[in-house]
All heavy atoms as a GROMACS GRO file, in nm:
protein
  613
    1MET      N    1  26.481 -11.551  26.204
    1MET     CA    2  26.420 -11.650  26.092
    1MET      C    3  26.273 -11.666  26.106
    1MET      O    4  26.215 -11.659  26.210
    1MET     CB    5  26.507 -11.788  26.124
    1MET     CG    6  26.465 -11.876  26.008
    1MET     SD    7  26.584 -11.999  25.962
    1MET     CE    8  26.744 -11.920  26.000
    2PHE      N    9  26.224 -11.676  25.999
    2PHE     CA   10  26.072 -11.695  25.987
    2PHE      C   11  26.029 -11.836  25.974
    2PHE      O   12  26.087 -11.909  25.898
    2PHE     CB   13  26.017 -11.604  25.880
    2PHE     CG   14  26.040 -11.458  25.892
    2PHE    CD1   15  26.161 -11.395  25.850
    2PHE    CD2   16  25.948 -11.376  25.963
    2PHE    CE1   17  26.191 -11.260  25.875
    2PHE    CE2   18  25.975 -11.242  25.985
    2PHE     CZ   19  26.095 -11.191  25.939
    3ILE      N   20  25.918 -11.859  26.022
    3ILE     CA   21  25.860 -12.000  26.010
    3ILE      C   22  25.731 -11.985  25.930
    3ILE      O   23  25.650 -11.899  25.951
    3ILE     CB   24  25.828 -12.065  26.149
    3ILE    CG1   25  25.967 -12.082  26.216
    3ILE    CG2   26  25.770 -12.202  26.123
    3ILE    CD1   27  25.960 -12.132  26.365
    4GLY      N   28  25.710 -12.080  25.833
    4GLY     CA   29  25.596 -12.071  25.748
    4GLY      C   30  25.600 -11.950  25.661
    4GLY      O   31  25.704 -11.907  25.619
    5ASN      N   32  25.497 -11.911  25.620
    5ASN     CA   33  25.469 -11.784  25.529
    5ASN      C   34  25.450 -11.653  25.593
    5ASN      O   35  25.343 -11.597  25.569
    5ASN     CB   36  25.373 -11.809  25.410
    5ASN     CG   37  25.441 -11.892  25.299
    5ASN    OD1   38  25.562 -11.918  25.287
    5ASN    ND2   39  25.357 -11.952  25.216
    6LYS      N   40  25.534 -11.625  25.688
    6LYS     CA   41  25.504 -11.489  25.760
    6LYS      C   42  25.536 -11.381  25.662
    6LYS      O   43  25.481 -11.266  25.697
    6LYS     CB   44  25.589 -11.491  25.883
    6LYS     CG   45  25.533 -11.594  25.983
    6LYS     CD   46  25.592 -11.563  26.121
    6LYS     CE   47  25.534 -11.663  26.219
    6LYS     NZ   48  25.576 -11.641  26.359
    7MET      N   49  25.611 -11.397  25.562
    7MET     CA   50  25.642 -11.288  25.471
    7MET      C   51  25.572 -11.335  25.331
    7MET      O   52  25.573 -11.443  25.299
    7MET     CB   53  25.791 -11.268  25.445
    7MET     CG   54  25.870 -11.192  25.544
    7MET     SD   55  26.030 -11.154  25.488
    7MET     CE   56  26.103 -11.090  25.630
    8LYS      N   57  25.538 -11.233  25.257
    8LYS     CA   58  25.493 -11.258  25.119
    8LYS      C   59  25.621 -11.262  25.049
    8LYS      O   60  25.728 -11.204  25.083
    8LYS     CB   61  25.400 -11.145  25.067
    8LYS     CG   62  25.274 -11.149  25.143
    8LYS     CD   63  25.182 -11.027  25.089
    8LYS     CE   64  25.052 -11.026  25.154
    8LYS     NZ   65  24.967 -10.912  25.115
    9LEU      N   66  25.624 -11.314  24.926
    9LEU     CA   67  25.741 -11.318  24.844
    9LEU      C   68  25.794 -11.181  24.811
    9LEU      O   69  25.909 -11.150  24.815
    9LEU     CB   70  25.718 -11.391  24.706
    9LEU     CG   71  25.839 -11.403  24.621
    9LEU    CD1   72  25.962 -11.472  24.696
    9LEU    CD2   73  25.800 -11.489  24.494
   10GLU      N   74  25.700 -11.083  24.791
   10GLU     CA   75  25.745 -10.945  24.763
   10GLU      C   76  25.826 -10.898  24.888
   10GLU      O   77  25.922 -10.815  24.870
   10GLU     CB   78  25.623 -10.856  24.728
   10GLU     CG   79  25.668 -10.704  24.726
   10GLU     CD   80  25.527 -10.625  24.712
   10GLU    OE1   81  25.419 -10.674  24.705
   10GLU    OE2   82  25.556 -10.502  24.706
   11GLU      N   83  25.769 -10.920  25.002
   11GLU     CA   84  25.825 -10.864  25.130
   11GLU      C   85  25.971 -10.931  25.150
   11GLU      O   86  26.064 -10.869  25.189
   11GLU     CB   87  25.731 -10.901  25.257
   11GLU     CG   88  25.607 -10.824  25.245
   11GLU     CD   89  25.507 -10.869  25.341
   11GLU    OE1   90  25.514 -10.991  25.386
   11GLU    OE2   91  25.419 -10.790  25.380
   12ALA      N   92  25.981 -11.062  25.115
   12ALA     CA   93  26.106 -11.131  25.128
   12ALA      C   94  26.206 -11.068  25.032
   12ALA      O   95  26.333 -11.050  25.062
   12ALA     CB   96  26.093 -11.279  25.110
   13MET      N   97  26.162 -11.025  24.922
   13MET     CA   98  26.260 -10.970  24.816
   13MET      C   99  26.308 -10.839  24.867
   13MET      O  100  26.422 -10.803  24.857
   13MET     CB  101  26.191 -10.952  24.684
   13MET     CG  102  26.166 -11.081  24.611
   13MET     SD  103  26.059 -11.065  24.461
   13MET     CE  104  26.165 -10.954  24.350
   14VAL      N  105  26.206 -10.753  24.916
   14VAL     CA  106  26.245 -10.617  24.974
   14VAL      C  107  26.335 -10.641  25.087
   14VAL      O  108  26.439 -10.571  25.103
   14VAL     CB  109  26.119 -10.548  25.027
   14VAL    CG1  110  26.166 -10.423  25.112
   14VAL    CG2  111  26.032 -10.506  24.902
   15TYR      N  112  26.316 -10.742  25.187
   15TYR     CA  113  26.411 -10.763  25.278
   15TYR      C  114  26.550 -10.794  25.238
   15TYR      O  115  26.649 -10.746  25.285
   15TYR     CB  116  26.360 -10.889  25.373
   15TYR     CG  117  26.444 -10.928  25.486
   15TYR    CD1  118  26.429 -10.858  25.612
   15TYR    CD2  119  26.528 -11.023  25.477
   15TYR    CE1  120  26.510 -10.898  25.721
   15TYR    CE2  121  26.618 -11.059  25.580
   15TYR     CZ  122  26.611 -10.995  25.706
   15TYR     OH  123  26.690 -11.032  25.808
   16CYS      N  124  26.560 -10.882  25.143
   16CYS     CA  125  26.685 -10.916  25.084
   16CYS      C  126  26.766 -10.793  25.030
   16CYS      O  127  26.890 -10.769  25.044
   16CYS     CB  128  26.683 -11.020  24.971
   16CYS     SG  129  26.638 -11.175  25.024
   17LEU      N  130  26.701 -10.705  24.956
   17LEU     CA  131  26.754 -10.590  24.895
   17LEU      C  132  26.799 -10.491  25.004
   17LEU      O  133  26.918 -10.442  24.988
   17LEU     CB  134  26.664 -10.524  24.796
   17LEU     CG  135  26.638 -10.612  24.664
   17LEU    CD1  136  26.520 -10.557  24.586
   17LEU    CD2  137  26.750 -10.623  24.581
   18VAL      N  138  26.711 -10.471  25.100
   18VAL     CA  139  26.752 -10.379  25.194
   18VAL      C  140  26.874 -10.435  25.292
   18VAL      O  141  26.962 -10.356  25.320
   18VAL     CB  142  26.632 -10.352  25.297
   18VAL    CG1  143  26.669 -10.270  25.425
   18VAL    CG2  144  26.525 -10.272  25.219
   19THR      N  145  26.860 -10.565  25.321
   19THR     CA  146  26.970 -10.618  25.399
   19THR      C  147  27.102 -10.611  25.337
   19THR      O  148  27.208 -10.588  25.395
   19THR     CB  149  26.939 -10.761  25.430
   19THR    OG1  150  26.807 -10.763  25.514
   19THR    CG2  151  27.035 -10.837  25.535
   20GLU      N  152  27.108 -10.648  25.211
   20GLU     CA  153  27.233 -10.650  25.134
   20GLU      C  154  27.288 -10.503  25.097
   20GLU      O  155  27.388 -10.482  25.072
   20GLU     CB  156  27.211 -10.724  25.000
   20GLU     CG  157  27.197 -10.874  25.024
   20GLU     CD  158  27.321 -10.932  25.089
   20GLU    OE1  159  27.437 -10.906  25.031
   20GLU    OE2  160  27.309 -11.010  25.185
   21GLY      N  161  27.180 -10.410  25.095
   21GLY     CA  162  27.224 -10.270  25.064
   21GLY      C  163  27.258 -10.240  24.924
   21GLY      O  164  27.323 -10.137  24.899
   22ARG      N  165  27.212 -10.322  24.847
   22ARG     CA  166  27.244 -10.303  24.696
   22ARG      C  167  27.143 -10.386  24.609
   22ARG      O  168  27.072 -10.464  24.669
   22ARG     CB  169  27.390 -10.352  24.669
   22ARG     CG  170  27.400 -10.496  24.701
   22ARG     CD  171  27.557 -10.546  24.688
   22ARG     NE  172  27.575 -10.684  24.728
   22ARG     CZ  173  27.573 -10.784  24.653
   22ARG    NH1  174  27.552 -10.775  24.513
   22ARG    NH2  175  27.597 -10.918  24.694
   23GLY      N  176  27.145 -10.361  24.481
   23GLY     CA  177  27.071 -10.442  24.393
   23GLY      C  178  27.121 -10.576  24.377
   23GLY      O  179  27.244 -10.593  24.397
   24LEU      N  180  27.031 -10.674  24.339
   24LEU     CA  181  27.083 -10.817  24.331
   24LEU      C  182  27.026 -10.878  24.200
   24LEU      O  183  26.921 -10.827  24.148
   24LEU     CB  184  27.019 -10.896  24.446
   24LEU     CG  185  27.081 -10.847  24.595
   24LEU    CD1  186  26.988 -10.910  24.697
   24LEU    CD2  187  27.225 -10.882  24.610
   25THR      N  188  27.082 -10.979  24.151
   25THR     CA  189  27.037 -11.056  24.038
   25THR      C  190  26.912 -11.135  24.089
   25THR      O  191  26.907 -11.168  24.209
   25THR     CB  192  27.127 -11.141  23.984
   25THR    OG1  193  27.172 -11.248  24.075
   25THR    CG2  194  27.256 -11.057  23.924
   26ILE      N  195  26.834 -11.181  24.010
   26ILE     CA  196  26.716 -11.276  24.036
   26ILE      C  197  26.776 -11.402  24.107
   26ILE      O  198  26.724 -11.445  24.216
   26ILE     CB  199  26.639 -11.308  23.915
   26ILE    CG1  200  26.552 -11.182  23.876
   26ILE    CG2  201  26.551 -11.435  23.944
   26ILE    CD1  202  26.480 -11.207  23.743
   27PRO      N  203  26.884 -11.473  24.056
   27PRO     CA  204  26.944 -11.594  24.127
   27PRO      C  205  26.978 -11.552  24.267
   27PRO      O  206  26.966 -11.631  24.354
   27PRO     CB  207  27.048 -11.638  24.039
   27PRO     CG  208  27.012 -11.592  23.903
   27PRO     CD  209  26.941 -11.461  23.924
   28GLN      N  210  27.047 -11.430  24.282
   28GLN     CA  211  27.089 -11.399  24.420
   28GLN      C  212  26.970 -11.385  24.512
   28GLN      O  213  26.986 -11.427  24.628
   28GLN     CB  214  27.181 -11.273  24.408
   28GLN     CG  215  27.313 -11.283  24.342
   28GLN     CD  216  27.371 -11.153  24.327
   28GLN    OE1  217  27.315 -11.049  24.287
   28GLN    NE2  218  27.510 -11.150  24.346
   29ILE      N  219  26.871 -11.317  24.474
   29ILE     CA  220  26.749 -11.303  24.550
   29ILE      C  221  26.685 -11.438  24.586
   29ILE      O  222  26.661 -11.462  24.705
   29ILE     CB  223  26.646 -11.208  24.482
   29ILE    CG1  224  26.706 -11.072  24.471
   29ILE    CG2  225  26.519 -11.208  24.561
   29ILE    CD1  226  26.621 -10.972  24.377
   30ALA      N  227  26.671 -11.519  24.496
   30ALA     CA  228  26.617 -11.651  24.522
   30ALA      C  229  26.698 -11.725  24.607
   30ALA      O  230  26.644 -11.792  24.707
   30ALA     CB  231  26.602 -11.730  24.395
   31TYR      N  232  26.828 -11.722  24.607
   31TYR     CA  233  26.925 -11.793  24.695
   31TYR      C  234  26.912 -11.744  24.834
   31TYR      O  235  26.905 -11.820  24.927
   31TYR     CB  236  27.062 -11.778  24.640
   31TYR     CG  237  27.168 -11.818  24.747
   31TYR    CD1  238  27.194 -11.954  24.758
   31TYR    CD2  239  27.239 -11.738  24.824
   31TYR    CE1  240  27.288 -12.016  24.842
   31TYR    CE2  241  27.325 -11.781  24.922
   31TYR     CZ  242  27.348 -11.918  24.930
   31TYR     OH  243  27.442 -11.969  25.020
   32LEU      N  244  26.904 -11.614  24.854
   32LEU     CA  245  26.901 -11.556  24.985
   32LEU      C  246  26.765 -11.595  25.058
   32LEU      O  247  26.761 -11.622  25.167
   32LEU     CB  248  26.913 -11.406  24.984
   32LEU     CG  249  27.072 -11.356  24.947
   32LEU    CD1  250  27.064 -11.206  24.917
   32LEU    CD2  251  27.158 -11.386  25.062
   33ILE      N  252  26.662 -11.583  24.976
   33ILE     CA  253  26.525 -11.618  25.029
   33ILE      C  254  26.523 -11.749  25.083
   33ILE      O  255  26.473 -11.788  25.186
   33ILE     CB  256  26.421 -11.594  24.923
   33ILE    CG1  257  26.391 -11.436  24.900
   33ILE    CG2  258  26.277 -11.659  24.968
   33ILE    CD1  259  26.313 -11.396  24.789
   34ASN      N  260  26.573 -11.848  25.004
   34ASN     CA  261  26.586 -11.984  25.045
   34ASN      C  262  26.672 -12.022  25.156
   34ASN      O  263  26.634 -12.094  25.244
   34ASN     CB  264  26.611 -12.085  24.920
   34ASN     CG  265  26.509 -12.068  24.814
   34ASN    OD1  266  26.376 -12.079  24.845
   34ASN    ND2  267  26.541 -12.069  24.689
   35ARG      N  268  26.789 -11.954  25.147
   35ARG     CA  269  26.884 -11.975  25.255
   35ARG      C  270  26.831 -11.938  25.387
   35ARG      O  271  26.849 -11.990  25.484
   35ARG     CB  272  27.019 -11.897  25.219
   35ARG     CG  273  27.133 -11.940  25.327
   35ARG     CD  274  27.255 -11.855  25.311
   35ARG     NE  275  27.225 -11.715  25.347
   35ARG     CZ  276  27.300 -11.613  25.329
   35ARG    NH1  277  27.420 -11.632  25.265
   35ARG    NH2  278  27.280 -11.493  25.362
   36GLU      N  279  26.776 -11.810  25.400
   36GLU     CA  280  26.723 -11.755  25.526
   36GLU      C  281  26.583 -11.802  25.552
   36GLU      O  282  26.522 -11.769  25.658
   36GLU     CB  283  26.724 -11.605  25.511
   36GLU     CG  284  26.862 -11.560  25.482
   36GLU     CD  285  26.958 -11.585  25.593
   36GLU    OE1  286  26.911 -11.575  25.714
   36GLU    OE2  287  27.081 -11.605  25.559
   37GLU      N  288  26.525 -11.880  25.469
   37GLU     CA  289  26.389 -11.936  25.484
   37GLU      C  290  26.285 -11.828  25.510
   37GLU      O  291  26.201 -11.825  25.598
   37GLU     CB  292  26.381 -12.046  25.592
   37GLU     CG  293  26.468 -12.155  25.553
   37GLU     CD  294  26.466 -12.266  25.668
   37GLU    OE1  295  26.412 -12.250  25.774
   37GLU    OE2  296  26.535 -12.375  25.657
   38LEU      N  297  26.299 -11.716  25.418
   38LEU     CA  298  26.199 -11.604  25.435
   38LEU      C  299  26.068 -11.622  25.389
   38LEU      O  300  25.975 -11.563  25.434
   38LEU     CB  301  26.279 -11.479  25.368
   38LEU     CG  302  26.419 -11.440  25.415
   38LEU    CD1  303  26.464 -11.325  25.323
   38LEU    CD2  304  26.404 -11.388  25.554
   39TYR      N  305  26.065 -11.713  25.291
   39TYR     CA  306  25.930 -11.744  25.224
   39TYR      C  307  25.925 -11.891  25.192
   39TYR      O  308  26.031 -11.943  25.136
   39TYR     CB  309  25.916 -11.661  25.096
   39TYR     CG  310  25.797 -11.694  25.022
   39TYR    CD1  311  25.672 -11.646  25.048
   39TYR    CD2  312  25.798 -11.775  24.911
   39TYR    CE1  313  25.552 -11.676  24.979
   39TYR    CE2  314  25.689 -11.810  24.832
   39TYR     CZ  315  25.561 -11.756  24.870
   39TYR     OH  316  25.447 -11.786  24.809
   40LYS      N  317  25.825 -11.954  25.210
   40LYS     CA  318  25.808 -12.095  25.181
   40LYS      C  319  25.688 -12.121  25.086
   40LYS      O  320  25.590 -12.064  25.098
   40LYS     CB  321  25.772 -12.182  25.310
   40LYS     CG  322  25.897 -12.188  25.406
   40LYS     CD  323  25.995 -12.300  25.336
   40LYS     CE  324  26.094 -12.325  25.450
   40LYS     NZ  325  26.190 -12.424  25.385
   41ARG      N  326  25.726 -12.187  24.979
   41ARG     CA  327  25.608 -12.231  24.877
   41ARG      C  328  25.512 -12.326  24.952
   41ARG      O  329  25.556 -12.402  25.038
   41ARG     CB  330  25.675 -12.294  24.760
   41ARG     CG  331  25.748 -12.196  24.672
   41ARG     CD  332  25.823 -12.256  24.559
   41ARG     NE  333  25.754 -12.369  24.510
   41ARG     CZ  334  25.764 -12.423  24.388
   41ARG    NH1  335  25.859 -12.364  24.304
   41ARG    NH2  336  25.718 -12.532  24.344
   42LYS      N  337  25.397 -12.322  24.912
   42LYS     CA  338  25.296 -12.414  24.966
   42LYS      C  339  25.340 -12.566  24.945
   42LYS      O  340  25.304 -12.648  25.041
   42LYS     CB  341  25.162 -12.392  24.901
   42LYS     CG  342  25.101 -12.266  24.935
   42LYS     CD  343  24.978 -12.228  24.869
   42LYS     CE  344  24.922 -12.097  24.912
   42LYS     NZ  345  24.792 -12.068  24.844
   43ASP      N  346  25.412 -12.599  24.838
   43ASP     CA  347  25.442 -12.729  24.824
   43ASP      C  348  25.586 -12.769  24.883
   43ASP      O  349  25.630 -12.887  24.876
   43ASP     CB  350  25.455 -12.762  24.672
   43ASP     CG  351  25.556 -12.692  24.594
   43ASP    OD1  352  25.636 -12.606  24.662
   43ASP    OD2  353  25.561 -12.698  24.480
   44GLY      N  354  25.633 -12.675  24.964
   44GLY     CA  355  25.766 -12.694  25.023
   44GLY      C  356  25.896 -12.686  24.948
   44GLY      O  357  26.002 -12.697  25.006
   45ASN      N  358  25.870 -12.667  24.815
   45ASN     CA  359  25.993 -12.656  24.741
   45ASN      C  360  26.064 -12.524  24.744
   45ASN      O  361  25.990 -12.425  24.790
   45ASN     CB  362  25.968 -12.689  24.589
   45ASN     CG  363  25.926 -12.836  24.570
   45ASN    OD1  364  26.006 -12.921  24.609
   45ASN    ND2  365  25.836 -12.864  24.483
   46PRO      N  366  26.187 -12.503  24.715
   46PRO     CA  367  26.248 -12.369  24.723
   46PRO      C  368  26.190 -12.276  24.617
   46PRO      O  369  26.132 -12.321  24.520
   46PRO     CB  370  26.398 -12.404  24.684
   46PRO     CG  371  26.410 -12.554  24.692
   46PRO     CD  372  26.283 -12.608  24.677
   47VAL      N  373  26.201 -12.152  24.652
   47VAL     CA  374  26.149 -12.042  24.559
   47VAL      C  375  26.248 -12.052  24.432
   47VAL      O  376  26.373 -12.071  24.444
   47VAL     CB  377  26.168 -11.908  24.628
   47VAL    CG1  378  26.159 -11.795  24.526
   47VAL    CG2  379  26.088 -11.889  24.744
   48THR      N  380  26.182 -12.044  24.320
   48THR     CA  381  26.255 -12.044  24.193
   48THR      C  382  26.294 -11.902  24.132
   48THR      O  383  26.227 -11.811  24.181
   48THR     CB  384  26.187 -12.120  24.088
   48THR    OG1  385  26.058 -12.048  24.053
   48THR    CG2  386  26.137 -12.256  24.130
   49ASP      N  387  26.379 -11.900  24.047
   49ASP     CA  388  26.417 -11.774  23.984
   49ASP      C  389  26.289 -11.720  23.905
   49ASP      O  390  26.267 -11.600  23.900
   49ASP     CB  391  26.533 -11.801  23.884
   49ASP     CG  392  26.671 -11.824  23.928
   49ASP    OD1  393  26.679 -11.824  24.063
   49ASP    OD2  394  26.763 -11.843  23.862
   50GLU      N  395  26.207 -11.810  23.849
   50GLU     CA  396  26.100 -11.771  23.773
   50GLU      C  397  25.981 -11.707  23.870
   50GLU      O  398  25.923 -11.614  23.829
   50GLU     CB  399  26.030 -11.898  23.706
   50GLU     CG  400  26.119 -11.949  23.584
   50GLU     CD  401  26.234 -12.033  23.636
   50GLU    OE1  402  26.243 -12.078  23.759
   50GLU    OE2  403  26.314 -12.060  23.547
   51GLN      N  404  25.979 -11.751  23.990
   51GLN     CA  405  25.890 -11.689  24.090
   51GLN      C  406  25.932 -11.554  24.129
   51GLN      O  407  25.857 -11.463  24.139
   51GLN     CB  408  25.874 -11.780  24.215
   51GLN     CG  409  25.789 -11.905  24.200
   51GLN     CD  410  25.784 -11.972  24.325
   51GLN    OE1  411  25.880 -12.033  24.376
   51GLN    NE2  412  25.677 -11.969  24.394
   52VAL      N  413  26.060 -11.539  24.141
   52VAL     CA  414  26.122 -11.410  24.178
   52VAL      C  415  26.090 -11.311  24.056
   52VAL      O  416  26.053 -11.182  24.072
   52VAL     CB  417  26.267 -11.412  24.206
   52VAL    CG1  418  26.324 -11.274  24.224
   52VAL    CG2  419  26.287 -11.496  24.336
   53TRP      N  420  26.121 -11.360  23.928
   53TRP     CA  421  26.090 -11.273  23.812
   53TRP      C  422  25.940 -11.230  23.814
   53TRP      O  423  25.911 -11.114  23.787
   53TRP     CB  424  26.140 -11.341  23.686
   53TRP     CG  425  26.093 -11.270  23.574
   53TRP    CD1  426  25.981 -11.302  23.486
   53TRP    CD2  427  26.152 -11.147  23.508
   53TRP    NE1  428  25.966 -11.212  23.387
   53TRP    CE2  429  26.077 -11.125  23.398
   53TRP    CE3  430  26.253 -11.070  23.548
   53TRP    CZ2  431  26.105 -11.010  23.324
   53TRP    CZ3  432  26.286 -10.963  23.465
   53TRP    CH2  433  26.213 -10.939  23.357
   54ALA      N  434  25.858 -11.326  23.832
   54ALA     CA  435  25.712 -11.293  23.815
   54ALA      C  436  25.672 -11.204  23.939
   54ALA      O  437  25.586 -11.111  23.912
   54ALA     CB  438  25.630 -11.428  23.834
   55CYS      N  439  25.731 -11.213  24.042
   55CYS     CA  440  25.701 -11.128  24.150
   55CYS      C  441  25.750 -10.983  24.124
   55CYS      O  442  25.675 -10.885  24.140
   55CYS     CB  443  25.765 -11.170  24.299
   55CYS     SG  444  25.712 -11.068  24.434
   56TYR      N  445  25.865 -10.965  24.065
   56TYR     CA  446  25.917 -10.835  24.030
   56TYR      C  447  25.825 -10.780  23.921
   56TYR      O  448  25.778 -10.659  23.926
   56TYR     CB  449  26.053 -10.850  23.957
   56TYR     CG  450  26.086 -10.757  23.847
   56TYR    CD1  451  26.110 -10.618  23.882
   56TYR    CD2  452  26.069 -10.786  23.710
   56TYR    CE1  453  26.117 -10.516  23.784
   56TYR    CE2  454  26.072 -10.693  23.612
   56TYR     CZ  455  26.108 -10.559  23.651
   56TYR     OH  456  26.118 -10.471  23.550
   57PHE      N  457  25.778 -10.856  23.822
   57PHE     CA  458  25.692 -10.815  23.708
   57PHE      C  459  25.559 -10.769  23.766
   57PHE      O  460  25.505 -10.666  23.706
   57PHE     CB  461  25.683 -10.921  23.606
   57PHE     CG  462  25.628 -10.870  23.472
   57PHE    CD1  463  25.727 -10.814  23.393
   57PHE    CD2  464  25.497 -10.887  23.440
   57PHE    CE1  465  25.683 -10.771  23.269
   57PHE    CE2  466  25.460 -10.840  23.309
   57PHE     CZ  467  25.550 -10.782  23.238
   58ARG      N  468  25.509 -10.831  23.865
   58ARG     CA  469  25.383 -10.788  23.918
   58ARG      C  470  25.393 -10.665  24.010
   58ARG      O  471  25.292 -10.619  24.044
   58ARG     CB  472  25.317 -10.904  24.019
   58ARG     CG  473  25.255 -11.013  23.935
   58ARG     CD  474  25.186 -11.114  24.028
   58ARG     NE  475  25.258 -11.158  24.140
   58ARG     CZ  476  25.346 -11.256  24.148
   58ARG    NH1  477  25.356 -11.338  24.050
   58ARG    NH2  478  25.404 -11.286  24.254
   59ASN      N  479  25.507 -10.636  24.060
   59ASN     CA  480  25.527 -10.525  24.163
   59ASN      C  481  25.630 -10.416  24.113
   59ASN      O  482  25.718 -10.383  24.173
   59ASN     CB  483  25.584 -10.595  24.279
   59ASN     CG  484  25.476 -10.675  24.351
   59ASN    OD1  485  25.391 -10.627  24.419
   59ASN    ND2  486  25.499 -10.809  24.336
   60ARG      N  487  25.608 -10.378  23.978
   60ARG     CA  488  25.710 -10.283  23.928
   60ARG      C  489  25.690 -10.144  23.988
   60ARG      O  490  25.777 -10.058  23.969
   60ARG     CB  491  25.693 -10.263  23.777
   60ARG     CG  492  25.749 -10.404  23.711
   60ARG     CD  493  25.740 -10.404  23.561
   60ARG     NE  494  25.600 -10.440  23.533
   60ARG     CZ  495  25.550 -10.432  23.404
   60ARG    NH1  496  25.619 -10.382  23.299
   60ARG    NH2  497  25.424 -10.470  23.390
   61GLN      N  498  25.590 -10.128  24.084
   61GLN     CA  499  25.584 -10.002  24.154
   61GLN      C  500  25.694 -10.009  24.275
   61GLN      O  501  25.723  -9.915  24.330
   61GLN     CB  502  25.450  -9.982  24.201
   61GLN     CG  503  25.401 -10.069  24.317
   61GLN     CD  504  25.356 -10.210  24.269
   61GLN    OE1  505  25.356 -10.238  24.156
   61GLN    NE2  506  25.312 -10.282  24.367
   62THR      N  507  25.738 -10.131  24.300
   62THR     CA  508  25.835 -10.153  24.424
   62THR      C  509  25.972 -10.182  24.373
   62THR      O  510  26.066 -10.130  24.441
   62THR     CB  511  25.775 -10.272  24.505
   62THR    OG1  512  25.642 -10.244  24.548
   62THR    CG2  513  25.863 -10.296  24.622
   63PHE      N  514  25.984 -10.243  24.255
   63PHE     CA  515  26.112 -10.283  24.203
   63PHE      C  516  26.140 -10.218  24.061
   63PHE      O  517  26.052 -10.202  23.990
   63PHE     CB  518  26.122 -10.431  24.190
   63PHE     CG  519  26.080 -10.509  24.329
   63PHE    CD1  520  25.962 -10.575  24.330
   63PHE    CD2  521  26.176 -10.506  24.439
   63PHE    CE1  522  25.933 -10.647  24.461
   63PHE    CE2  523  26.147 -10.578  24.541
   63PHE     CZ  524  26.030 -10.644  24.559
   64VAL      N  525  26.263 -10.202  24.037
   64VAL     CA  526  26.316 -10.154  23.910
   64VAL      C  527  26.419 -10.262  23.857
   64VAL      O  528  26.499 -10.314  23.933
   64VAL     CB  529  26.355 -10.012  23.897
   64VAL    CG1  530  26.478  -9.994  23.987
   64VAL    CG2  531  26.378  -9.964  23.768
   65TRP      N  532  26.423 -10.291  23.738
   65TRP     CA  533  26.507 -10.371  23.659
   65TRP      C  534  26.604 -10.300  23.591
   65TRP      O  535  26.574 -10.214  23.501
   65TRP     CB  536  26.438 -10.468  23.572
   65TRP     CG  537  26.526 -10.563  23.488
   65TRP    CD1  538  26.569 -10.534  23.356
   65TRP    CD2  539  26.565 -10.693  23.517
   65TRP    NE1  540  26.646 -10.637  23.308
   65TRP    CE2  541  26.635 -10.731  23.398
   65TRP    CE3  542  26.536 -10.777  23.620
   65TRP    CZ2  543  26.704 -10.864  23.397
   65TRP    CZ3  544  26.604 -10.900  23.618
   65TRP    CH2  545  26.676 -10.955  23.514
   66GLU      N  546  26.734 -10.310  23.600
   66GLU     CA  547  26.841 -10.225  23.548
   66GLU      C  548  26.957 -10.317  23.524
   66GLU      O  549  27.034 -10.362  23.614
   66GLU     CB  550  26.877 -10.115  23.632
   66GLU     CG  551  26.964 -10.014  23.564
   66GLU     CD  552  26.986  -9.882  23.648
   66GLU    OE1  553  26.892  -9.806  23.673
   66GLU    OE2  554  27.100  -9.874  23.703
   67SER      N  555  26.994 -10.352  23.386
   67SER     CA  556  27.113 -10.423  23.343
   67SER      C  557  27.116 -10.549  23.432
   67SER      O  558  27.224 -10.596  23.476
   67SER     CB  559  27.236 -10.337  23.374
   67SER     OG  560  27.234 -10.220  23.301
   68GLY      N  561  27.009 -10.624  23.434
   68GLY     CA  562  27.009 -10.763  23.494
   68GLY      C  563  27.003 -10.762  23.661
   68GLY      O  564  27.017 -10.861  23.715
   69ILE      N  565  26.980 -10.642  23.712
   69ILE     CA  566  26.987 -10.624  23.849
   69ILE      C  567  26.858 -10.559  23.895
   69ILE      O  568  26.804 -10.475  23.834
   69ILE     CB  569  27.094 -10.527  23.902
   69ILE    CG1  570  27.233 -10.572  23.854
   69ILE    CG2  571  27.101 -10.508  24.054
   69ILE    CD1  572  27.288 -10.698  23.912
   70ILE      N  573  26.800 -10.628  24.002
   70ILE     CA  574  26.675 -10.566  24.059
   70ILE      C  575  26.698 -10.481  24.176
   70ILE      O  576  26.788 -10.509  24.264
   70ILE     CB  577  26.572 -10.674  24.106
   70ILE    CG1  578  26.527 -10.760  23.987
   70ILE    CG2  579  26.460 -10.618  24.182
   70ILE    CD1  580  26.435 -10.867  24.025
   71HIS      N  581  26.651 -10.359  24.173
   71HIS     CA  582  26.671 -10.256  24.275
   71HIS      C  583  26.529 -10.217  24.341
   71HIS      O  584  26.426 -10.235  24.258
   71HIS     CB  585  26.735 -10.120  24.217
   71HIS     CG  586  26.861 -10.146  24.165
   71HIS    ND1  587  26.996 -10.141  24.219
   71HIS    CD2  588  26.902 -10.171  24.032
   71HIS    CE1  589  27.090 -10.170  24.136
   71HIS    NE2  590  27.028 -10.181  24.020
   72LEU      N  591  26.533 -10.152  24.442
   72LEU     CA  592  26.408 -10.091  24.502
   72LEU      C  593  26.384  -9.962  24.437
   72LEU      O  594  26.472  -9.887  24.413
   72LEU     CB  595  26.417 -10.075  24.651
   72LEU     CG  596  26.420 -10.200  24.732
   72LEU    CD1  597  26.446 -10.176  24.872
   72LEU    CD2  598  26.279 -10.283  24.719
   73VAL      N  599  26.257  -9.938  24.403
   73VAL     CA  600  26.217  -9.797  24.364
   73VAL      C  601  26.236  -9.702  24.472
   73VAL      O  602  26.198  -9.722  24.586
   73VAL     CB  603  26.077  -9.799  24.314
   73VAL    CG1  604  26.037  -9.651  24.270
   73VAL    CG2  605  26.061  -9.893  24.176
   74MET      N  606  26.304  -9.593  24.454
   74MET     CA  607  26.329  -9.496  24.547
   74MET      C  608  26.252  -9.369  24.534
   74MET      O  609  26.217  -9.326  24.433
   74MET     CB  610  26.471  -9.457  24.565
   74MET     CG  611  26.557  -9.565  24.616
   74MET     SD  612  26.515  -9.600  24.787
   74MET     CE  613  26.588  -9.766  24.794
   0.00000   0.00000   0.00000
């Protein structure tokens, strides 16, 4: 378990996808990040689906969107 922001949101998303071994929906990724406390917002609130979507959109060299599922680019 990580304390504070030892991972960036992008790293937390990659961790979730690798750990689960499959693509995940945005709500699934947000849920896992919050459950495992992989990333903490500065205001202390849980990561939102919108933040996960924005992170995917900024990092399309890392993630691919396919039929509502986010996968890692291979």
